[in-house]
C-alpha positions in Angstrom: -89.2 -53.2 -33.9 -87.7 -55.6 -31.4 -84.8 -56.2 -33.8 -84.1 -52.5 -34.2 -84.0 -52.1 -30.4 -81.6 -54.9 -30.1 -79.3 -53.4 -32.8 -79.4 -50.1 -31.0 -78.3 -51.6 -27.7 -75.5 -53.6 -29.5 -74.3 -50.3 -31.2 -74.3 -48.5 -27.8 -72.4 -51.3 -26.2 -69.8 -51.3 -29.0 -69.3 -47.5 -28.6 -68.9 -47.8 -24.8 -66.3 -50.6 -25.4 -64.3 -48.5 -27.8 -64.3 -45.6 -25.4 -63.2 -47.8 -22.5 -60.5 -49.2 -24.7 -59.2 -45.8 -25.7 -59.2 -44.6 -22.1 -57.3 -47.7 -21.0 -54.7 -47.1 -23.8 -54.3 -43.4 -22.9 -53.9 -44.2 -19.2 -51.4 -46.9 -20.0 -49.4 -44.6 -22.3 -49.4 -41.9 -19.7 -48.2 -44.3 -17.0 -45.5 -45.7 -19.3 -44.3 -42.2 -20.2 -44.3 -41.2 -16.5 -42.4 -44.2 -15.6 -39.8 -43.3 -18.2 -39.2 -39.7 -16.8 -35.7 -39.4 -15.1 -32.2 -40.7 -15.7 -31.8 -43.6 -18.0 -28.6 -45.5 -19.0 -28.5 -46.8 -22.6 -25.5 -48.6 -23.9 -23.3 -47.1 -21.1 -24.5 -43.5 -21.7 -26.8 -41.6 -19.4 -29.7 -39.5 -20.5 -32.5 -37.7 -18.8 -36.0 -38.5 -20.1 -38.5 -35.7 -19.6 -42.2 -36.3 -18.6 -43.1 -36.0 -22.3 -40.7 -38.8 -23.1 -38.1 -36.5 -24.9 -34.4 -36.4 -24.1 -33.2 -33.5 -22.0 -30.7 -31.3 -23.8 -28.5 -28.5 -22.4 -28.8 -27.5 -18.7 -31.0 -29.1 -16.2 -31.5 -28.1 -12.5 -33.0 -30.7 -10.1 -33.3 -30.1 -6.4 -30.7 -27.3 -6.5 -28.1 -29.3 -8.5 -27.1 -28.7 -12.0 -26.5 -31.2 -14.8 -25.6 -30.8 -18.5 -26.6 -32.8 -21.5 -25.2 -32.7 -25.0 -27.3 -30.2 -27.0 -27.5 -32.6 -30.0 -27.4 -36.2 -28.6 -28.7 -35.6 -25.0 -25.9 -37.6 -23.6 -25.1 -36.5 -20.0 -21.7 -34.8 -19.5 -19.5 -36.3 -16.8 -15.9 -35.2 -16.0 -14.5 -32.1 -17.5 -16.3 -29.6 -19.8 -13.9 -27.7 -22.0 -14.0 -24.3 -23.8 -13.4 -23.6 -27.4 -9.6 -23.6 -26.8 -9.7 -27.0 -25.1 -9.2 -25.7 -21.6 -11.1 -27.2 -18.6 -13.8 -24.9 -17.4 -16.3 -27.0 -15.4 -16.3 -30.4 -13.7 -19.2 -32.8 -13.5 -18.9 -35.7 -11.1 -18.3 -39.1 -12.8 -21.0 -40.8 -10.8 -24.2 -38.7 -11.0 -22.8 -36.0 -13.2 -23.5 -33.2 -10.8 -21.8 -29.9 -11.6 -19.0 -29.2 -9.0 -19.2 -26.0 -7.0 -17.0 -24.6 -4.2 -13.8 -26.5 -3.2 -13.3 -29.9 -4.7 -10.4 -32.1 -3.7 -9.1 -34.8 -6.1 -6.1 -36.7 -4.7 -3.6 -34.1 -3.5 -5.1 -31.3 -5.7 -7.8 -28.9 -4.5 -9.7 -26.7 -6.9 -12.4 -24.1 -6.6 -15.5 -23.8 -8.8 -17.7 -20.7 -8.6 -21.1 -21.5 -7.1 -22.9 -19.2 -9.5 -21.8 -20.8 -12.7 -19.5 -23.7 -11.9 -16.5 -22.2 -13.6 -13.0 -23.3 -12.5 -11.1 -20.5 -10.7 -7.6 -19.6 -11.8 -5.5 -16.9 -10.2 -6.6 -15.0 -7.1 -9.7 -15.7 -5.1 -11.0 -13.9 -2.1 -13.5 -15.7 0.2 -14.7 -14.2 3.5 -11.7 -11.9 3.6 -9.2 -14.7 3.0 -7.1 -14.9 -0.2 -6.3 -18.0 -2.2 -4.3 -18.6 -5.4 -4.9 -21.2 -8.1 -2.5 -22.0 -10.8 -3.1 -20.6 -14.3 -3.0 -24.1 -15.9 -4.8 -26.8 -14.0 -6.4 -24.4 -11.4 -4.7 -26.3 -8.6 -4.8 -24.4 -5.2 -1.2 -23.5 -4.1 0.1 -24.3 -0.7 3.3 -23.6 1.2 6.0 -21.1 0.1 5.6 -19.3 -3.3 8.2 -17.1 -4.9 7.2 -14.3 -7.4 9.1 -13.2 -10.5 10.6 -10.5 -8.4 11.9 -13.1 -5.9 9.4 -12.0 -3.3 7.8 -14.6 -1.1 4.3 -15.5 0.1 3.1 -18.4 2.2 -0.2 -20.3 1.9 -1.4 -22.5 4.7 -2.4 -26.1 4.2 -6.0 -25.0 3.7 -4.8 -22.6 0.9 -5.3 -19.4 2.8 -2.6 -16.8 2.2 -0.8 -15.6 5.4 -1.1 -11.9 6.2 0.2 -9.9 9.2 2.3 -11.3 12.0 2.9 -15.0 12.1 5.1 -17.0 14.5 5.9 -20.6 13.4 6.2 -23.7 15.5 9.9 -23.0 16.0 9.2 -19.6 17.5 10.4 -17.6 14.4 8.3 -14.5 13.7 7.7 -13.0 10.2 5.4 -10.4 8.8 3.4 -10.6 5.6 1.9 -7.5 4.0 -1.8 -7.4 4.9 -3.0 -6.7 1.3 -0.4 -8.4 -0.9 0.8 -11.2 1.4 4.4 -10.4 0.5 6.8 -11.4 3.2 8.8 -8.4 4.7 12.5 -8.4 4.4 15.0 -5.8 5.5 14.1 -2.7 7.4 10.3 -2.2 7.5 7.8 -0.1 9.4 4.7 -1.9 10.8 2.1 0.1 12.7 4.5 2.9 13.2 7.3 0.8 14.6 10.6 -0.2 12.8 11.7 -3.8 12.5 14.4 -5.7 10.7 13.6 -8.9 8.9 16.2 -11.3 7.5 16.7 -10.7 3.7 16.8 -14.5 3.1 14.4 -16.1 5.6 12.2 -13.1 6.6 12.7 -13.9 10.3 12.4 -10.9 12.6 15.6 -9.8 14.3 15.3 -9.3 18.0 18.8 -9.7 19.5 19.6 -6.2 20.6 22.3 -4.3 18.8 22.5 -4.9 15.1 24.0 -3.4 12.0 22.1 -2.8 8.7 24.5 -1.7 6.0 26.8 0.9 7.7 24.1 2.0 10.3 23.6 0.6 13.8 20.3 -0.1 15.5 19.0 -1.7 18.7 16.1 -4.2 18.3 14.2 -5.2 21.4 15.0 -8.7 22.6 11.3 -9.3 23.3 9.3 -7.9 20.3 12.0 -6.8 17.9 11.0 -3.1 17.8 13.8 -0.7 16.9 14.8 1.6 19.7 14.2 5.3 19.1 15.3 8.1 21.5 17.4 7.4 24.5 18.4 3.9 25.7 20.2 3.2 29.0 21.9 -0.2 29.0 24.6 -1.5 31.3 25.4 1.9 32.7 25.8 3.6 29.3 23.5 5.9 27.4 22.8 5.7 23.6 20.6 7.7 21.3 18.6 6.5 18.3 16.9 8.8 15.8 13.3 8.6 14.7 14.3 6.0 12.0 16.1 3.9 14.6 19.7 4.8 13.6 22.1 5.0 16.5 24.2 8.1 16.8 27.9 7.3 16.5 31.1 9.4 16.0 29.1 12.6 16.1 28.0 15.5 18.3 24.4 16.4 18.4 22.1 18.8 20.3 19.2 17.0 22.0 16.7 18.6 24.2 18.8 21.8 24.5 22.0 19.9 25.5 25.0 18.9 23.4 26.2 15.3 23.5 29.2 13.6 22.0 28.8 10.0 20.8 31.9 7.8 20.5 32.5 5.0 17.9 30.3 2.6 20.0 27.5 5.1 20.3 28.1 5.8 24.0 26.9 9.3 24.9 28.6 11.9 27.1 27.3 15.4 27.7 29.5 18.1 26.2 29.7 21.7 27.2 29.6 24.3 24.5 32.8 26.2 23.6 33.6 29.2 25.6 32.3 31.6 23.0 29.6 34.0 23.9 26.2 32.5 23.2 25.0 35.9 22.0 27.6 35.8 19.1 25.5 35.2 16.0 28.4 33.5 14.3 28.5 30.6 16.8 27.3 27.3 15.4 26.9 23.7 16.5 27.0 20.4 14.7 23.7 18.5 14.1 23.6 14.9 12.9 20.9 14.3 10.3 20.1 10.6 10.6 18.1 10.5 7.3 21.1 11.9 5.5 23.6 10.0 7.6 25.9 13.1 8.0 26.5 16.2 10.0 25.4 19.7 9.2 26.5 23.0 10.7 23.6 24.8 12.3 23.4 28.4 13.6 23.0 28.6 17.4 19.8 30.7 16.9 17.9 27.5 16.4 18.4 26.8 20.1 17.6 30.3 21.3 14.6 31.1 19.1 11.4 30.2 20.9 9.8 26.8 20.1 12.2 25.8 17.3 14.6 23.3 19.0 11.9 21.7 21.2 9.3 21.4 18.4 6.8 23.7 20.1 6.6 25.7 16.8 5.3 23.6 13.9 6.8 23.7 10.4 3.7 25.8 9.5 4.6 28.3 12.2 8.2 28.5 11.1 7.4 28.8 7.4 4.8 31.6 8.1 7.5 33.5 10.1 10.2 33.2 7.5 8.1 33.9 4.4 6.8 37.1 5.9 10.2 38.1 7.1 11.7 37.5 3.6 8.8 38.5 1.4 6.0 40.1 3.4 5.7 42.9 0.8 5.3 40.5 -2.2 1.9 39.1 -1.5 0.8 35.6 -0.8 2.3 34.3 -4.1 5.8 35.8 -3.2 5.7 34.4 0.3 4.5 31.0 -0.9 7.5 30.9 -3.4 9.9 31.6 -0.5 8.4 28.8 1.6 8.6 26.4 -1.3 12.3 27.1 -1.8 13.0 26.0 1.8 10.8 22.9 1.5 12.3 21.9 -1.8 15.8 21.9 -0.2 14.6 19.0 2.1 14.5 16.8 -1.0 18.2 17.5 -1.8 20.7 15.4 0.0 23.1 18.5 0.2 20.7 20.1 2.6 19.2 18.9 5.9 16.1 16.8 5.7 14.1 19.0 8.1 12.9 22.4 7.0 13.7 24.0 10.4 17.3 22.9 10.1 17.4 24.1 6.4 16.4 27.5 7.7 19.1 27.6 10.4 21.9 26.0 8.4 25.0 28.1 8.2 28.7 28.5 8.8 30.1 31.9 9.9 26.9 33.4 8.6 23.4 32.0 8.1 22.1 31.2 4.6 19.0 33.4 5.4 19.8 36.8 6.9 16.5 37.0 8.7 17.9 34.4 11.2 20.2 36.9 12.7 18.7 40.3 12.0 15.7 39.8 14.4 13.1 39.8 11.6 12.5 36.1 12.0 12.6 36.3 15.8 9.9 39.0 15.8 7.5 36.7 13.9 8.3 33.7 16.1 7.4 35.9 19.0 4.0 36.7 17.3 4.8 40.1 15.9 3.5 39.7 12.3 2.5 42.5 10.0 -0.2 40.4 8.3 -0.4 37.1 10.2 -3.3 35.7 8.3 -1.6 36.2 4.9 1.6 34.7 6.1 -0.1 31.6 7.4 -2.1 31.3 4.2 1.0 31.4 2.1 2.8 28.9 4.3 -0.2 26.5 4.2 -0.4 26.8 0.5 3.3 26.0 0.2 3.0 23.0 2.5 -0.1 21.6 0.6 1.6 22.0 -2.7 4.8 20.4 -1.5 3.1 17.5 0.1 1.0 16.9 -3.0 4.2 16.8 -5.1 5.9 14.3 -2.7 2.9 12.0 -2.4 1.5 12.2 -5.9 3.9 14.0 -8.1 1.5 16.9 -8.5 3.4 19.9 -10.0 4.2 22.7 -7.5 2.7 25.9 -8.9 2.7 29.5 -7.8 0.4 32.2 -9.2 2.3 34.7 -11.3 5.3 32.3 -11.8 5.6 30.7 -15.2 7.4 27.5 -14.1 5.2 24.5 -14.7 6.7 22.9 -11.6 8.3 25.2 -9.0 11.5 23.3 -8.3 13.6 26.3 -7.3 15.8 26.0 -4.2 17.4 29.4 -4.0 16.2 33.0 -4.0 17.7 36.4 -3.4 17.1 40.0 -4.3 17.3 40.5 -8.0 20.0 43.1 -7.7 22.1 40.7 -5.7 21.4 37.8 -8.1 23.2 39.6 -11.0 26.3 40.1 -8.9 26.7 36.4 -8.2 29.5 34.3 -9.9 26.9 32.4 -12.0 26.9 31.2 -15.6 23.8 33.1 -16.5 23.5 31.2 -19.8 23.0 27.9 -18.0 21.3 28.8 -14.7 17.6 28.2 -14.7 15.9 31.2 -13.0 12.8 33.3 -12.9 12.1 36.7 -11.4 9.0 37.6 -9.4 8.7 41.2 -8.1 11.9 41.9 -6.2 13.1 38.3 -5.9 14.8 36.0 -8.4 14.4 32.3 -7.9 16.8 29.7 -9.3 17.4 25.9 -9.2 21.1 25.5 -8.7 24.4 27.3 -8.6 25.9 26.9 -12.1 
């Protein structure tokens, strides 16, 4: 009995010893494995040992930083990661192997890696409203002057940001770079409604007063380079510059109701009209069209008809008046067609560039009889038969014409078959067939009492 009790105690002690040993071994193994978790270098190669003692493979994120380990061997990637075509796509630092993000400078070369995925940026990059460009090969950030295939220039600052807008360099030279493309302006350009001239080679803004661009003369402010428009008084002389900045020379022009002669230097002198009776409808004056760069003969009615010469009447007002005077009995479509004919002429260099001068263009007789038979004058004085319809037709014509000029949208008129109403002439159909035209070649179309055609053939 005593012997059995002793054996029982010995067995219990043995069991407790085994349990204690197993616990010790387990704890030691856990501690050893825990000690092994983390980066470990073996034979010059770096691995990451997980808490379970396995090698990390693929991506690993630690404390906000990303690392990459070979999917088969678990070896940590350092340096460049390449795609299937052998092109560099990511960079991992050679020390700790951290994936690069943002700007990274290596020697004289700066690159940019997207923070979201670490991929190397090539081509254009916009950050906080600033544009950068990185080469298509190495992804190096460009700096300084860059020339496009079209020989256009951009400039990138030392921090890689592309210049936009106005920029004056350390030498005091001012240039302008397109705010969206960064292309440096050269030649005549309009910026914020003002006209400037930039050297075609250096892009430097010209601001030395009188200057010649091609065959045309301008005056560019000596302080800010803006092209002069309107009147300029300088050294006791008066000069006049059109809305595009072109100086009037060797011409006679009507400005503000007065006639001026401009000599070869552009100096203006007021000129009295000829002694002919101003009420004679055949009397004309010469108007210089700066956009066309030539003179046109204009009927004197332009000066006497209310609001035409001084601009009080808008193009809409004038078109509404003429389309009802010419085609008031032919509905909105017929009136719209007449208005479009006048507008279409402004696109042809053989006619004035302004629709009001197109209307009053003439020699001994006007091109539009309503100019002298009082029908146009009545409407300009407000005496419409159907004012609402006339303005509706004129507005439709303006909208159609502007859509064509801006977007190439075909000009259409209800009831007229032409897919694009490009007609510039119209007359009563009975008169049309009496004209010395080659009717086999002329392009024409008849609508009600009017026949419309493109050119005299």
